[in-house]
C-alpha positions in Angstrom: 117.0 111.4 112.6 119.9 109.0 113.5 119.4 106.4 116.4 121.9 108.1 118.5 120.1 111.5 118.2 116.9 109.7 118.8 118.2 107.9 121.9 119.6 110.8 123.3 116.4 112.8 122.8 114.3 110.2 124.6 116.5 110.5 127.6 116.1 114.3 127.6 112.4 113.8 127.4 112.4 111.4 130.5 114.4 113.9 132.6 112.4 117.0 131.5 109.2 115.0 132.9 111.3 114.1 135.8 112.3 117.7 136.3 108.7 118.7 135.9 107.2 116.3 138.4 109.9 117.1 140.9 109.0 121.0 140.1 105.4 120.2 140.9 105.9 118.2 144.0 108.3 120.9 145.1 105.7 123.8 144.8 102.7 121.5 146.6 105.6 121.1 149.3 106.3 124.9 149.6 102.8 125.6 149.8 102.2 123.1 152.5 104.9 124.3 154.2 103.8 128.5 154.0 100.5 126.9 155.3 102.1 125.3 158.2 103.8 128.3 159.0 100.9 130.4 158.9 99.4 127.8 161.5 102.4 128.2 163.4 102.4 131.9 163.7 98.7 131.8 164.9 99.3 129.7 167.5 102.4 131.5 168.8 100.5 134.8 168.6 97.3 133.2 170.3 99.7 131.8 173.4 101.4 135.0 173.6 98.4 136.8 173.5 96.5 134.7 176.2 100.0 135.2 178.4 100.1 139.3 178.3 96.3 138.9 178.9 96.8 137.1 182.3 99.5 139.2 183.1 97.5 142.3 182.6 94.3 140.8 184.5 96.4 139.8 187.2 98.3 143.4 187.6 95.0 145.2 187.2 93.5 142.9 189.5 90.3 142.9 187.5 89.1 139.6 185.8 85.6 140.2 185.3 83.1 139.3 182.7 83.7 142.7 180.6 87.1 143.4 181.1 89.1 145.2 178.6 92.3 143.4 177.5 95.4 144.8 175.9 98.4 143.6 173.9 100.9 146.4 174.9 104.0 145.1 172.9 102.1 144.1 169.8 104.3 146.1 167.4 107.6 145.1 169.2 110.5 143.2 168.0 109.4 140.7 170.5 106.2 140.0 168.8 107.9 139.6 165.5 109.6 136.5 166.7 106.7 134.9 166.9 105.4 135.5 163.2 107.3 133.5 160.3 108.4 135.6 157.6 106.0 135.7 154.6 102.9 135.9 156.7 100.6 138.8 158.4 98.7 138.4 161.3 95.7 140.5 162.6 94.9 140.6 166.2 91.3 141.7 167.2 90.3 142.2 170.8 86.7 142.1 171.7 85.4 145.9 171.2 88.9 147.0 170.0 90.1 147.7 166.6 92.1 145.1 164.5 95.6 145.3 164.9 97.7 143.8 161.9 101.8 142.6 162.1 103.8 141.6 159.0 107.3 139.4 159.1 109.5 139.4 156.9 107.8 140.4 153.5 110.9 141.7 151.8 113.1 138.8 153.1 111.0 136.0 150.9 113.1 136.5 147.6 113.5 138.4 144.7 110.7 139.4 142.5 108.9 136.5 140.2 108.4 136.8 136.3 104.9 138.2 135.6 104.3 134.9 133.8 105.0 132.6 137.0 102.6 135.4 138.8 99.8 134.8 136.4 100.3 130.8 136.0 100.8 130.6 140.1 97.4 132.6 140.8 95.3 130.4 138.4 96.7 127.1 139.4 97.2 127.4 143.1 95.4 130.6 144.0 96.2 132.7 147.3 96.6 131.2 150.7 94.0 130.0 152.7 93.8 132.0 156.4 94.3 130.3 159.4 91.7 131.7 162.2 92.1 131.1 166.0 90.3 132.1 168.9 91.9 133.9 172.5 89.9 132.2 175.0 90.0 134.0 178.5 87.8 133.2 181.4 86.3 130.6 179.3 84.8 132.7 176.8 86.5 134.2 173.4 88.3 137.4 174.1 89.8 138.2 170.9 90.8 136.3 167.5 93.9 136.0 165.7 93.9 135.4 161.8 97.4 134.5 160.4 97.5 134.7 156.3 100.5 134.1 154.0 101.0 137.4 152.1 100.6 136.6 148.4 103.3 138.6 147.1 105.5 136.8 149.6 104.4 133.4 148.9 104.8 133.8 145.1 108.6 135.1 145.5 109.2 131.9 147.9 107.8 129.6 145.4 109.7 131.2 142.7 113.2 131.0 144.4 112.4 127.5 145.3 111.3 126.5 141.9 114.3 128.7 140.2 116.9 126.6 142.4 115.5 123.3 141.5 115.2 124.1 137.8 118.8 125.5 137.6 120.3 122.2 139.2 118.0 120.2 137.4 118.9 121.9 133.9 122.9 121.7 135.1 122.2 117.8 135.6 120.3 117.4 132.4 123.4 118.7 130.6 125.8 116.6 132.1 123.1 113.5 131.9 122.7 114.5 128.3 126.6 114.6 127.2 127.2 111.4 129.5 124.4 109.7 127.7 125.7 111.0 124.4 129.1 109.3 125.1 127.7 106.2 126.5 125.0 105.6 124.0 127.5 106.6 121.2 129.6 104.0 122.3 127.0 101.4 122.8 125.8 101.8 119.3 129.2 101.8 117.6 129.3 98.3 116.6 125.4 98.9 115.2 126.9 101.6 112.8 129.6 99.1 111.8 127.5 96.2 110.8 125.1 98.9 109.3 128.0 99.8 106.8 128.8 96.1 106.2 125.4 95.5 105.2 125.5 98.6 102.7 128.6 96.7 101.0 127.0 93.6 101.0 124.0 95.4 99.2 126.3 97.0 96.7 128.1 93.5 95.9 131.1 93.3 98.1 130.3 90.0 99.2 133.9 89.9 101.0 132.7 92.4 103.3 132.9 91.0 107.2 132.1 92.2 110.3 135.1 92.3 112.7 135.1 90.5 116.0 132.9 92.4 118.6 132.6 92.0 122.3 130.3 89.9 124.0 126.7 91.2 124.2 124.0 91.5 122.0 125.6 92.9 118.9 128.0 89.9 118.7 125.6 87.5 117.9 124.0 90.0 115.1 127.4 90.2 113.5 127.9 86.6 113.4 124.5 86.6 111.6 125.9 88.8 109.3 129.2 87.4 108.6 127.2 84.1 107.8 124.8 85.7 105.4 127.9 87.3 103.7 129.4 83.8 103.4 126.2 82.2 102.3 125.9 84.8 99.5 129.5 84.5 98.7 129.1 81.3 98.2 125.8 81.0 96.1 127.0 83.7 93.8 130.2 82.1 93.3 127.9 78.6 92.6 125.7 80.8 90.3 128.6 82.4 88.5 130.2 78.8 88.0 126.9 77.3 86.7 126.0 80.2 84.3 129.7 80.0 82.9 129.0 76.2 82.4 125.4 76.9 81.1 127.2 79.3 78.5 129.7 76.7 77.6 127.1 74.1 77.1 125.2 76.5 74.9 128.2 77.4 72.7 128.9 73.5 72.2 125.3 73.1 71.2 125.5 76.1 69.0 128.6 74.3 67.4 127.3 70.9 66.9 123.8 72.6 65.9 126.0 74.7 63.0 128.0 71.7 62.1 124.7 69.8 61.6 122.7 72.6 59.5 126.0 72.8 57.5 126.8 69.2 56.5 123.1 68.0 56.2 121.0 70.9 55.3 123.8 72.5 53.3 124.4 69.4 51.0 120.7 69.4 50.8 119.9 72.7 49.3 123.2 72.3 47.1 121.8 69.4 45.5 118.1 70.9 45.3 119.6 73.8 43.6 121.8 71.5 41.1 118.2 69.6 40.3 116.7 72.5 39.7 119.5 73.6 37.2 119.1 70.3 35.5 115.4 70.2 35.2 115.5 74.1 33.7 118.3 73.0 31.4 116.3 69.9 29.9 112.8 71.6 30.2 113.1 72.2 26.3 109.5 73.3 24.9 108.3 72.9 28.4 107.8 76.5 29.4 105.8 75.2 32.8 109.2 73.3 34.1 111.1 75.8 33.1 109.1 78.5 35.7 109.1 75.9 38.1 112.5 75.1 38.2 113.5 78.7 38.2 111.1 79.0 41.4 112.6 75.9 43.2 116.4 77.8 42.3 115.3 81.1 44.0 113.8 79.5 47.0 117.0 77.5 47.1 119.2 80.7 47.1 117.0 82.4 49.8 117.3 79.1 52.2 120.6 78.9 51.5 121.4 82.8 52.6 119.2 82.1 55.5 121.2 79.3 56.4 124.5 81.3 56.0 122.9 83.8 58.5 122.2 81.4 61.0 125.1 79.7 60.8 127.1 83.2 61.6 124.7 83.8 64.1 125.4 80.2 66.1 129.3 80.4 65.6 131.5 83.1 64.9 133.2 82.4 61.7 136.7 83.6 62.1 136.9 83.8 66.1 138.6 80.9 67.0 141.0 81.1 63.5 141.6 85.0 63.2 140.8 86.2 66.4 138.3 88.4 68.0 139.2 91.7 66.2 138.7 90.3 62.6 135.7 88.5 63.6 134.0 91.8 64.9 135.2 93.6 61.6 133.4 91.0 59.6 130.2 91.1 61.8 130.2 94.9 61.4 130.8 94.6 57.8 128.0 91.9 57.4 125.6 94.6 59.2 126.9 97.3 57.1 125.7 95.4 53.8 122.2 94.7 54.7 121.4 97.8 56.7 120.8 101.3 56.5 122.9 102.8 59.7 126.1 103.5 59.6 128.2 101.0 61.7 131.5 101.9 62.8 134.0 99.9 65.0 137.0 101.4 66.7 139.4 98.8 68.4 141.8 100.1 70.9 144.6 97.5 72.0 145.6 94.1 71.2 143.3 91.2 71.8 145.5 88.6 70.8 145.9 87.8 74.7 142.2 87.6 75.7 141.3 84.4 77.0 138.7 82.4 74.8 135.8 82.6 77.2 135.9 86.5 77.5 136.6 87.0 73.8 133.7 84.9 73.0 131.5 86.8 75.5 132.6 89.9 74.1 131.5 88.8 70.4 127.9 87.8 71.7 127.6 91.0 73.6 128.5 93.2 70.1 126.4 90.7 68.6 123.5 91.4 70.9 123.6 94.9 71.1 123.8 95.4 67.2 120.6 93.2 66.8 119.0 95.2 69.8 119.9 98.4 67.9 118.4 97.6 64.7 115.7 95.3 65.8 114.1 97.8 68.4 115.0 101.1 67.1 115.6 103.2 64.1 119.4 104.4 64.6 121.4 106.6 61.6 124.6 105.7 63.7 125.8 102.7 65.7 129.5 103.2 67.2 131.2 99.9 68.8 134.3 100.6 70.6 136.7 98.2 72.3 139.8 98.6 74.5 141.9 95.9 76.3 144.2 96.6 79.5 146.2 94.2 81.4 143.5 93.7 83.7 140.2 94.2 81.9 138.4 94.4 78.5 135.8 97.1 77.7 133.2 97.4 75.5 131.1 100.5 74.6 128.4 100.3 71.9 126.2 103.6 71.4 123.5 104.4 68.7 120.8 107.2 68.2 117.7 105.0 67.9 115.9 106.5 70.6 114.7 104.6 73.9 115.7 105.0 77.1 117.2 102.9 80.0 114.0 102.3 81.8 112.5 100.9 78.7 115.2 97.9 78.9 113.5 96.5 81.8 110.6 95.0 80.3 109.5 91.8 78.8 111.2 91.8 75.6 114.6 92.5 77.2 115.7 88.9 77.5 118.8 89.7 75.2 120.0 92.4 78.0 119.1 89.7 80.6 121.3 87.4 78.7 124.2 90.1 78.2 124.0 90.8 81.8 124.2 87.2 83.1 127.1 86.5 80.8 129.1 89.7 82.0 128.2 88.8 85.8 129.4 85.5 85.3 132.9 86.4 84.0 133.1 88.9 87.3 132.8 91.7 85.2 130.1 94.9 85.3 127.5 96.1 82.7 126.0 99.3 82.7 123.0 100.6 80.6 122.4 104.5 80.1 121.5 107.2 78.1 123.5 108.5 75.0 122.9 111.0 72.6 118.9 110.5 71.2 119.8 106.7 71.9 121.3 104.2 74.3 124.7 103.4 75.4 125.7 100.2 76.9 129.1 99.5 78.7 130.2 96.3 79.5 133.9 95.6 81.7 134.9 92.3 81.8 138.1 91.4 84.0 140.9 89.3 82.1 141.3 85.9 83.8 141.6 82.3 83.2 137.7 81.5 84.5 138.3 77.8 85.6 134.3 76.4 85.6 133.7 73.8 88.1 132.4 70.5 86.3 130.9 69.3 89.5 127.8 70.6 88.2 126.0 68.3 85.7 124.4 69.8 82.9 122.6 67.6 80.7 123.5 67.8 76.9 121.0 69.3 74.7 119.5 67.3 71.8 120.9 68.2 68.6 118.8 69.0 65.7 119.6 66.4 63.0 118.3 66.5 59.5 116.6 63.2 58.3 118.4 62.8 54.7 120.2 60.2 53.9 123.9 61.3 52.9 124.0 58.6 50.3 120.8 59.7 48.3 122.0 63.2 48.2 125.4 62.2 47.0 123.2 60.1 44.1 121.5 63.0 43.2 124.8 65.1 42.8 126.4 62.4 40.7 123.4 62.4 38.4 123.0 66.1 37.8 126.9 66.0 37.0 126.5 63.1 34.3 
């Protein structure tokens, strides 16, 4: 339920409570008025009966203790003037039959619904009769009993309730419409602020709330705009820091690859040459011959491992031959080593892709291929690349099983690194399901990402080989001799 609907319903509920209270108060007032009319009718009839009785006594000249009294004009229209509409008055002279006169029973209003009659009877019952005595010569000569007619009383109450409820309903409709308009106009800034917050939640950090009129919402809008500025600033700083970290990471990878190639490469080459020399000069020493062969075999394995590490640390052809050639060599390397069928499809010219973007694309493809083989058993791995004037997109699909929900586990450091790398360049990474496997799609805008050098990033220590180059050269010279 929206806030507008909730507030309007609350207003209507308050109006309904007020109408119910007013209706109850009005019903009680009508009952009190009917009782007062019954009292007035009884009092007026008593006065008129006393006057007529005294006239009779004066005319007849008899005012004894046992004189008979009469009310000659009881059923005349003159008598009805003393009885309020909806009331019945019973006059009983001493020793005479009771005479009853009702006034205006049909003029008390239209018939009330059956449910209202039952409700009225259970809640309020019938009107209480009003009894008065006619005193002549200091003794009771008769009685007058005024009773509200039950049907007339219900019709009179229903007439008042109908008028009040009808008027209240019309007022409630008008108030509800006006409240809807007024509350809707008042809450319009709230809806605008909510939309801006939703845009901020979905990554549109440039969303801002326009200037509002002074009041409560302008302070909220100011706080939301301050939040947006803070998020935009912190996100920009985080992206710059992430780019700087990746730059430092690549620099350290190059330095480490260079040290491994220069130091361990020469050491392994010297070890292999020395093992070959020992094997050649073993003569009739089979034990030395076998040891030399073992050393040569281990050296070749270490050399192969070193080449793989160098290929992982630094793309061999990225800077010299470009992204497309480097990816072709990467896919060909995986094709020679693993069973799945690796396919690469390239659409467009990647020669104009900036260096940071090209390096990120290479690292993303490299990580996707590694994850596909390490965490699944695919038979096919497809890599698609495309480039336009504004962005580069990469799509990697495999059929090695797995669902996107599994990528959020503790072993998802590679995917986390890919996401951070893509977001640092202002792109987006999506992970979804493919046919019997996963689909990873990255879109990176083509732009010159200038790194902010104000963030000091300490250089990582470079692993250096503890082998003297002169000693290695001496070994190679001795083997050659």
